[in-house]
N, C-alpha and C positions, 0 to 999 in steps of 0.2 A: 504494500500500500504506500502510495506517495502522498506526502503532506507538503503543503506550501507554507512559506513564511508570509504572514499577513502584514503588509506595510500600508499604513494609512498616512496620507499627507494632508494635513489641515491647511487649507489655503483660502485667502480672501480675494484671490484673483489679481493681486498687485504684481509688479515686476519682480520683487524679491521672492514672492511665492512662486511665480512662474519659473524662476531660476532654480529653486529647490525642487520643484516638480521635475524639471529637466534633469537635474543631477541624480535624483532617485531613479528615474527611468534609465539614465546612462549607466548606472552601476548595478542595477538590478539584474539578477540572473534567472534562469529557468525555475529556480526554487522559490522565487519571489512573486507574490500576487500583490500588485500595487493598486491602491484605490486613492483617487484624489477627491477629497471631500470639501465641499463649499461651506465655509463658515457663515454664509448668509442664510443657510438653512437652519432653522431653530433646532431640529433634531440633531444635526451635526454639531452645532454649538453646544448643546447639552452634553453630547458624548465627549467633546473636547474638554469641557469643564470637568467632567467626571474623571478624566485622565490626568487632570492638572495642567492642561495647556493654559499658559498665561500670555503668550504672544504667538503670532504667526509670521512666517511659516513654522510648522511643527510637524515632526514625524514620530509616529508610534509604530513599534514593531512587536507583533504578537500581543497587542494590548497594553504595552508599556511604552512610555515616552523614551525616545532615544536619549542617550546621555547628553548630547549636544542641545537638546530641547528642554530638559528638565531644569526647573529652578530658575528660569530666566523670565524676564518681564519686569515691568515697573513695580516697585513696592514703596510704601509710604516712607519707611526709614531712609532708603537711598535717596528718594526725592528730597526729603528734608535736609539731608546732608549736602545736597547740591544747592540748597538755598531756598527752595520753595517754602513759603510760609513765613519767611523772615523779611522784615522791612529792609529796603535798600538804604 
């Protein structure tokens, strides 16, 4: 029995997302099943949130965020350290 690696690319259709979609397709092999998911779809957005997606593009492999995609995205502490919320 042959199983496939399930790869989900969460995309908003922007140029950065398109580059990631192309990269995934370029490096995928016959063991990879690639699905490009549109973050404008509420069902896709809910799936992304459940996986911990905080910014796009993002890639999940077999239901887990790829290391390059985990833990990234804006957070209040980092934004405050950059000056947001402090008077000039």
